[in-house]
N, C-alpha and C positions, 0 to 999 in steps of 0.2 A: 504494500500500500504506500502511496506517495502523497505527501502534503505539499502541494505546489507552492503555496504561500511561503512556507518556511524552508522548502527545499529538503525536507526530511523524508527518508525512506524507512518504512516499518515492515518488519517481517513478522507475520502472524503464524501461530501454530494452528492446528486443525480446528480447535474450538474457536479461536479468535477469528479465523477465516469464516467459520460458520456464522458467528455473530455478525460480522461485517456484511456477509451476503444477505442475512435477514434484514439488516438495516437498509441495504440498497433496494430491496424489493418493497419493504414496508417502511416508508420514510419515518413514520412515527410509531414507536412501540414502547410499551411500559417495561420496566425492569422485570416485572412478573411475567409478561409475555415472552421476553427473551429467555428467562429462566426456564419456563415451561418448554420452550423450543429445544433448549439444550438438554433438559432432562429426558425429553422424548427421543432425542437423537443419540445421546451418549450415555454410557454407564458411569454415573458419577453421583455421589451422595448429595442430597439436597443442600445440606449446610455448606459443604465444600463449594458446590456450584454457586450458591448465593454469595459467599465471601469472595470467590475468585472473580465472579461477574462484576461485583461492586468495584473491586480494584481495577479491573480492565476498563470499565466505563469511566471511572475517575481519571485514569490515565488518558483515555481518548478525549475526555473533556478538557483536561489540562493542555493537551496538544492541539486543541481546537479542531479536532476531527469530527466531533459530534456536538450537538447543542442540546441542552436540557430544556424541557418545556414544563409548564406548571400543570 
């Protein structure tokens, strides 16, 4: 993934790529919707999924790759 504004390149693992593809198709998704998608696609504990998803989204927000809505 490339951030054209900052000129930064990001390499995503399988789950990161899955999240990014969901966000490309569904421009607006809740954290819960993303988590449900991950849990349906991958074998991961719900608590681990939630914590890792939160960290991933915070990182993407900090890099201005996504925007939060109310």
